[in-house]
LUMRO-998551 format. One record per residue: residue number from 1; x, y, z of N, C-alpha, C in turn; residue in three letters. Coordinates in Angstrom, 2 decimals. Layout:
 zadren      nx      ny      nz     cax     cay     caz      cx      cy      cz marza
    NUM       X       Y       Z       X       Y       Z       X       Y       Z   ALA
...
***
This chain:
 zadren      nx      ny      nz     cax     cay     caz      cx      cy      cz marza
      1  -23.55   63.08  -38.21  -23.73   64.24  -38.77  -25.34   64.39  -38.48   UNK
      2  -25.18   65.59  -38.33  -26.69   66.22  -38.07  -27.21   67.29  -39.18   UNK
      3  -28.23   67.27  -39.49  -28.93   67.93  -40.51  -29.45   69.29  -39.77   UNK
      4  -29.15   70.41  -40.41  -29.63   71.81  -40.04  -30.49   72.21  -41.20   UNK
      5  -31.47   72.83  -40.81  -32.46   73.72  -41.81  -33.27   74.59  -41.04   UNK
      6  -33.66   75.31  -42.03  -34.58   76.72  -41.33  -35.57   76.31  -40.62   UNK
      7  -36.15   75.11  -40.85  -37.22   74.52  -39.61  -36.78   74.13  -38.33   UNK
      8  -35.48   74.11  -38.37  -35.53   73.61  -36.69  -34.50   74.47  -36.09   UNK
      9  -34.33   74.46  -34.74  -33.46   74.98  -34.08  -32.25   74.15  -33.24   UNK
     10  -31.53   73.58  -34.28  -30.26   72.52  -33.82  -29.15   73.31  -33.90   UNK
     11  -27.93   73.03  -32.88  -26.94   73.66  -32.68  -25.80   72.46  -32.85   UNK
     12  -24.83   72.70  -33.64  -23.70   71.81  -34.00  -22.68   71.72  -32.64   UNK
     13  -22.45   70.34  -32.15  -21.33   70.15  -31.23  -20.63   69.18  -31.64   UNK
     14  -19.46   69.05  -30.95  -18.61   68.01  -31.43  -19.28   66.36  -31.07   UNK
     15  -20.08   66.51  -30.12  -20.88   65.32  -29.71  -21.79   64.56  -30.86   UNK
     16  -22.37   65.59  -31.57  -23.30   65.26  -32.65  -22.64   64.76  -33.76   UNK
     17  -21.43   65.29  -34.18  -20.92   64.86  -35.24  -21.03   66.03  -36.28   UNK
     18  -20.58   66.37  -37.27  -20.35   67.28  -38.25  -21.92   67.41  -38.89   UNK
     19  -22.24   68.95  -38.80  -23.54   69.19  -39.34  -23.48   69.39  -40.94   UNK
     20  -24.79   69.03  -41.49  -24.79   69.26  -42.79  -26.06   70.42  -42.86   UNK
     21  -25.79   71.32  -43.75  -26.72   72.81  -43.47  -27.57   72.39  -44.77   UNK
     22  -28.73   72.44  -44.75  -29.71   72.29  -45.77  -30.39   73.59  -45.99   UNK
     23  -29.48   74.19  -46.91  -29.76   75.60  -47.19  -29.22   76.86  -46.51   UNK
     24  -28.96   77.90  -47.27  -28.04   79.22  -46.63  -28.47   79.64  -45.51   UNK
     25  -29.97   79.40  -45.06  -30.25   79.87  -43.84  -29.64   79.05  -42.58   UNK
     26  -29.84   77.87  -42.89  -29.11   77.05  -41.91  -27.53   76.83  -41.85   UNK
     27  -27.19   77.17  -43.00  -25.69   77.50  -42.90  -25.16   78.62  -42.22   UNK
     28  -25.75   79.69  -42.31  -25.40   81.20  -41.75  -25.98   80.80  -40.11   UNK
     29  -27.09   80.14  -40.06  -27.25   80.00  -38.43  -26.30   79.31  -37.70   UNK
     30  -25.75   77.92  -38.53  -24.39   77.41  -37.65  -23.37   78.20  -37.60   UNK
     31  -22.93   78.98  -38.61  -21.90   79.80  -38.35  -22.17   80.81  -37.06   UNK
     32  -23.46   81.41  -37.17  -23.68   82.32  -36.16  -23.44   81.64  -34.69   UNK
     33  -24.05   80.26  -34.49  -24.12   79.62  -33.31  -22.41   79.42  -33.01   UNK
     34  -21.77   79.15  -33.93  -20.08   79.16  -33.40  -19.39   80.49  -33.58   UNK
     35  -20.17   81.69  -33.86  -19.63   82.99  -33.63  -18.46   83.10  -34.98   UNK
     36  -18.88   82.57  -35.79  -18.09   82.59  -36.93  -18.58   83.53  -38.13   UNK
     37  -17.59   84.23  -39.01  -17.86   85.22  -40.09  -18.47   84.50  -41.25   UNK
     38  -19.59   84.98  -41.65  -20.12   84.28  -42.86  -19.03   84.32  -44.21   UNK
     39  -18.58   85.74  -44.41  -17.44   85.92  -45.35  -16.44   84.88  -45.27   UNK
     40  -15.93   84.31  -44.46  -14.94   83.21  -44.31  -15.51   82.05  -44.60   UNK
     41  -16.54   81.57  -44.68  -17.23   80.29  -45.00  -18.42   80.45  -45.84   UNK
     42  -18.19   81.11  -46.96  -19.33   81.35  -47.92  -20.19   79.99  -48.05   UNK
     43  -21.58   79.79  -48.22  -22.43   78.97  -48.54  -22.40   78.38  -50.20   UNK
     44  -22.14   77.37  -50.37  -21.91   76.72  -51.79  -22.50   75.40  -51.63   UNK
     45  -23.49   74.80  -52.68  -23.88   73.63  -52.77  -22.70   72.69  -52.76   UNK
     46  -22.81   71.54  -51.81  -21.58   70.55  -52.01  -20.10   70.88  -51.29   UNK
     47  -20.14   71.98  -50.58  -18.86   72.64  -49.99  -18.81   71.91  -48.72   UNK
     48  -17.64   71.75  -48.37  -17.17   71.29  -46.81  -16.23   72.08  -46.63   UNK
     49  -16.67   72.99  -45.36  -15.90   73.85  -44.77  -15.45   73.45  -43.47   UNK
     50  -14.12   73.45  -43.33  -13.15   72.85  -41.85  -13.38   74.10  -41.23   UNK
     51  -14.28   74.02  -39.97  -14.29   74.99  -39.16  -13.46   74.76  -37.67   UNK
     52  -13.08   75.61  -36.98  -12.34   75.61  -36.11  -13.17   74.50  -34.86   UNK
     53  -12.12   74.08  -34.04  -12.69   72.82  -33.17  -12.93   71.56  -34.16   UNK
     54  -12.32   71.44  -34.98  -12.63   70.34  -35.92  -13.81   69.82  -36.55   UNK
     55  -14.49   70.63  -36.51  -16.12   70.42  -37.03  -15.85   70.62  -38.69   UNK
     56  -16.60   69.92  -39.71  -16.94   70.29  -41.11  -18.30   70.65  -41.06   UNK
     57  -18.36   71.39  -41.86  -19.88   72.02  -42.24  -20.07   71.89  -43.51   UNK
     58  -20.93   70.72  -43.61  -21.09   70.24  -45.21  -22.53   71.45  -45.62   UNK
     59  -22.58   71.77  -47.04  -23.56   72.60  -47.25  -24.44   71.71  -48.53   UNK
     60  -25.60   71.94  -48.59  -26.57   71.47  -49.64  -27.59   72.40  -49.77   UNK
     61  -28.10   72.57  -51.08  -29.34   73.52  -50.95  -30.48   72.78  -50.25   UNK
     62  -31.45   73.32  -49.97  -32.62   73.13  -49.19  -33.38   72.23  -50.20   UNK
     63  -33.94   71.13  -49.53  -34.81   70.03  -50.07  -36.19   70.54  -50.30   UNK
     64  -36.32   71.99  -50.60  -37.71   72.32  -50.67  -38.29   72.02  -51.89   UNK
     65  -39.63   72.11  -52.29  -40.20   71.79  -53.55  -39.76   72.69  -54.59   UNK
     66  -39.69   74.04  -54.24  -38.94   74.84  -55.38  -37.76   74.59  -55.74   UNK
     67  -36.85   73.91  -55.15  -35.60   73.84  -55.27  -35.75   72.38  -56.40   UNK
     68  -36.28   71.27  -55.98  -36.65   70.16  -56.37  -37.00   70.28  -57.90   UNK
     69  -38.51   70.91  -57.41  -39.23   71.20  -58.96  -38.44   72.09  -60.09   UNK
     70  -37.70   73.02  -59.67  -37.15   73.57  -60.71  -35.80   73.05  -60.99   UNK
     71  -35.17   72.12  -60.52  -33.90   71.36  -60.97  -32.49   72.06  -60.12   UNK
     72  -32.91   72.84  -59.18  -31.81   73.52  -58.63  -31.08   72.72  -57.67   UNK
     73  -31.96   71.62  -57.30  -31.46   70.39  -56.51  -32.11   69.16  -57.19   UNK
     74  -31.21   68.25  -57.30  -31.74   67.06  -58.34  -31.24   65.76  -57.20   UNK
     75  -31.77   65.03  -57.08  -31.42   63.62  -56.24  -29.97   63.25  -56.43   UNK
     76  -29.54   63.44  -57.71  -27.87   63.19  -57.93  -27.38   64.12  -57.26   UNK
     77  -27.71   65.30  -57.05  -27.02   66.32  -56.46  -26.82   66.17  -54.83   UNK
     78  -28.00   65.85  -54.38  -28.08   65.49  -53.01  -27.26   64.11  -52.67   UNK
     79  -27.55   63.30  -53.39  -26.63   62.06  -52.95  -25.26   62.31  -53.24   UNK
     80  -24.87   63.41  -54.02  -23.23   63.50  -53.73  -22.97   63.96  -52.60   UNK
     81  -23.55   65.18  -52.07  -23.19   65.66  -51.02  -23.28   64.57  -49.70   UNK
     82  -24.29   63.69  -49.78  -24.11   62.54  -48.76  -23.03   61.52  -48.70   UNK
     83  -22.87   61.35  -50.08  -21.63   60.30  -50.38  -20.39   61.00  -49.91   UNK
     84  -20.11   62.57  -49.99  -18.99   63.04  -49.72  -18.96   63.05  -48.27   UNK
     85  -20.07   63.10  -47.50  -19.99   63.22  -46.04  -19.65   61.82  -45.57   UNK
     86  -20.34   60.74  -46.24  -19.80   59.40  -45.71  -18.53   58.96  -46.17   UNK
     87  -18.06   59.51  -47.04  -16.76   59.41  -47.26  -15.70   59.90  -46.29   UNK
     88  -16.07   61.03  -45.59  -15.11   61.44  -44.52  -15.53   60.67  -43.05   UNK
     89  -16.28   59.86  -43.14  -16.48   59.07  -41.75  -15.71   57.81  -41.57   UNK
     90  -15.06   57.70  -40.36  -14.33   56.69  -40.01  -15.26   55.02  -40.43   UNK
     91  -14.29   54.16  -40.61  -14.99   53.00  -41.38  -15.99   52.49  -40.46   UNK
     92  -15.88   52.53  -39.07  -16.73   52.02  -38.23  -17.97   52.75  -38.05   UNK
     93  -18.13   54.14  -38.56  -19.42   54.73  -38.81  -20.14   54.92  -39.96   UNK
     94  -19.46   54.40  -41.26  -19.72   54.64  -42.44  -21.18   53.68  -42.82   UNK
***
């Protein structure tokens, strides 16, 4: 898993594992890098998008102070996304 956020310039590849988009900006950037249409993979917290080439793009709200202070993203919500990603890992990588 590789975390993508609006603060970095990561590009998802199979060698790095499935990307975790921290926010809609990172989600849209990951799709743009792969040449995929945003309408086909809408951002939604907790979503797991099956992308071509076998990648899975996981979505989470960005862990910004605004999102955490307002309750848009709670610790439990973020941990649920991480748990869902971990559940998809092979046993030797979990």
